[in-house]
C-alpha positions in Angstrom: 257.8 61.0 60.1 256.2 57.7 61.1 259.6 55.9 60.7 261.2 58.5 63.0 258.4 57.9 65.6 258.8 54.1 65.5 262.6 54.4 65.9 262.2 56.8 68.8 259.6 54.5 70.4 261.9 51.5 70.1 264.8 53.4 71.7 262.5 54.5 74.6 261.3 50.9 75.1 264.9 49.6 75.0 266.0 52.1 77.6 263.0 51.4 79.8 263.9 47.6 79.7 267.5 48.4 80.7 266.3 50.6 83.6 263.8 48.0 84.8 266.4 45.2 84.5 269.0 47.3 86.5 266.4 48.1 89.2 265.5 44.4 89.6 269.2 43.5 89.9 269.7 46.2 92.5 266.6 45.0 94.4 268.0 41.4 94.4 271.3 42.7 95.7 269.7 44.7 98.4 267.5 41.8 99.5 270.6 39.5 99.7 272.5 42.1 101.7 269.5 42.7 104.0 269.2 38.9 104.7 272.9 38.7 105.4 272.8 41.7 107.8 269.9 40.1 109.6 271.8 36.9 110.1 274.8 38.9 111.5 272.5 41.1 113.6 270.7 38.1 115.1 273.9 36.3 115.8 275.4 39.4 117.5 272.1 40.0 119.3 272.2 36.7 121.1 275.7 37.4 122.4 274.6 40.9 123.5 271.5 39.8 125.4 273.2 40.1 128.9 274.3 43.6 127.9 271.2 44.8 126.2 268.7 43.3 128.7 270.7 43.0 132.0 267.7 42.8 134.3 265.7 40.2 132.3 268.8 38.1 131.7 269.8 38.0 135.4 266.2 37.5 136.4 266.1 34.3 134.3 269.5 33.2 135.7 268.4 33.8 139.3 265.1 31.9 138.9 266.6 28.9 137.1 269.6 28.8 139.5 267.4 28.7 142.6 265.3 26.0 141.2 268.4 23.9 140.2 269.9 24.5 143.6 266.8 23.2 145.4 266.8 20.1 143.2 270.4 19.5 144.1 269.5 19.7 147.8 266.6 17.3 147.4 268.3 14.7 145.1 271.8 14.8 146.4 271.6 15.9 150.1 268.2 14.4 150.9 268.7 11.4 148.6 265.3 11.6 147.0 264.4 9.9 143.8 263.1 11.9 140.9 259.5 10.7 141.5 259.8 11.8 145.2 260.7 15.4 144.4 258.6 17.9 146.2 257.6 20.2 143.3 255.6 22.5 145.6 258.7 23.2 147.6 260.7 23.8 144.4 258.0 26.2 143.1 258.4 28.2 146.3 262.1 28.4 145.8 261.5 29.5 142.2 259.3 32.3 143.5 262.0 33.3 146.0 264.7 33.4 143.3 262.4 35.4 141.0 261.1 37.9 143.5 263.9 38.4 146.0 267.2 37.3 144.3 266.2 38.4 140.8 264.0 41.4 141.7 264.8 42.9 145.1 268.5 42.1 145.0 268.9 43.7 141.6 267.0 46.8 142.8 269.5 47.1 145.7 272.7 46.3 143.8 272.0 48.1 140.6 269.3 50.8 141.0 270.1 51.9 144.5 273.9 51.3 144.3 273.8 53.6 141.2 272.4 56.3 143.3 274.5 55.8 146.4 277.8 55.1 144.6 277.9 57.5 141.5 281.2 56.1 140.1 279.7 52.6 139.7 278.9 52.7 135.9 282.0 54.6 134.9 284.2 52.3 137.1 282.7 49.2 135.6 283.7 50.2 132.0 287.4 50.8 132.8 290.1 48.2 132.2 291.7 46.6 135.3 294.8 48.7 135.1 292.6 51.9 134.9 290.5 50.7 137.8 293.7 50.5 140.0 294.4 54.1 139.3 290.8 55.3 140.0 290.8 56.1 143.7 287.1 57.3 143.8 285.9 54.1 142.0 288.0 51.8 144.3 286.5 53.5 147.4 283.0 53.1 146.1 283.6 49.5 145.3 284.9 49.0 148.8 281.7 50.6 150.2 279.6 48.3 148.1 281.4 45.3 149.6 280.8 46.6 153.1 277.2 47.3 152.5 276.6 43.8 151.2 278.3 41.9 154.0 277.3 44.3 156.8 273.8 45.3 155.9 272.2 43.5 153.0 273.1 39.9 153.8 272.8 39.9 157.6 269.8 42.2 157.8 267.8 41.5 154.6 268.8 38.2 153.0 269.1 35.9 156.0 265.8 37.1 157.6 264.0 36.6 154.3 265.6 33.2 153.9 264.6 32.0 157.3 261.1 33.3 156.9 260.8 31.5 153.7 262.1 28.3 155.3 259.4 28.5 158.0 256.8 29.0 155.3 258.1 25.9 153.4 258.7 23.5 156.3 256.8 25.0 159.3 253.4 23.8 160.5 251.9 27.2 161.0 250.1 29.2 158.3 250.3 32.5 160.2 252.8 34.8 158.6 253.7 36.3 162.0 254.8 32.8 163.1 257.0 32.5 160.0 258.8 35.7 160.9 259.1 35.0 164.6 260.2 31.4 164.2 262.5 32.3 161.4 264.1 35.1 163.3 264.6 32.9 166.4 266.4 30.3 164.3 268.5 32.9 162.6 269.6 34.3 165.9 270.6 30.9 167.1 272.6 30.2 164.0 273.9 33.7 163.4 277.5 33.1 164.4 277.9 30.1 162.0 275.9 31.7 159.3 277.7 35.1 159.3 281.1 33.5 159.5 280.4 31.4 156.5 278.9 34.4 154.7 281.9 36.6 155.2 284.3 33.8 154.1 282.5 33.3 150.8 280.8 36.6 150.0 283.6 38.9 151.2 286.1 37.7 148.5 283.3 37.2 146.0 282.1 40.7 146.4 285.6 42.0 145.8 285.5 40.4 142.4 281.8 41.2 141.6 282.0 45.0 142.2 284.9 45.5 139.8 283.2 43.6 136.9 281.3 45.3 134.1 277.8 46.1 135.1 276.0 43.5 132.9 278.1 40.7 134.3 277.9 41.5 138.0 274.5 39.9 138.8 275.0 36.7 136.7 278.3 36.3 138.4 276.7 36.7 141.8 274.0 34.1 140.9 276.8 31.6 139.8 278.6 32.0 143.1 275.2 31.7 144.9 274.6 28.3 143.3 277.9 27.0 144.8 277.0 28.5 148.1 273.8 26.5 148.1 275.6 23.3 147.1 278.3 23.9 149.8 275.7 24.3 152.6 273.7 21.2 151.3 276.7 18.9 151.3 278.1 20.1 154.7 274.9 20.1 156.6 273.3 17.1 155.0 269.7 15.9 154.6 268.8 15.9 158.3 269.4 19.6 158.8 266.2 21.6 158.3 268.0 24.9 157.8 270.1 24.6 154.6 270.7 28.1 153.2 269.8 28.8 149.6 270.6 32.1 147.9 
């Protein structure tokens, strides 16, 4: 009876060791698979940041782009050395890029456009060939272009820009003076400003508003950088009213 018990106990212990060994091996395999999946997930996550976090991504692009554009204006157009850079002025442009271009402009072109033009999201997901067949989507895209060049840029962007310029370069600390002086300068330059605006932003908008949603604002900020560079090089350092979007 004792021999039987010992034999049974040895068999149980052997089976227990086999089970434990198999569980440890399975745990190692699971750990390795989890680590590999995390690497793949993190790699894919970096590429998907513009799609997963569209507002934050374009906000960063808008802020960095506006700072870089101002530095181009100061270093290239105004021929300043790096130790002569006006960092206070650059900080103001950073704030403008963050609040207006990255914040307000996104609110207009994504949040409000989504309400005003209900085909926007669906249209953005279609292939180019499918877009050409989508009459409602094409009409809404055309309306977005018209709103931008007829309302947003002339009535919102330019007044905000000229007001900011007065705050940066003007001698008064009265906000009412910034608005009044900025509006006066905008009116005097309106013909030239609006002509240049339509030539650039009209064709650019026709591209922007058929792109997938997560690419639209980064694309706009890219074009905006070249707009700033164009104005800086054509007007030069002596002009006090370079436009920066």
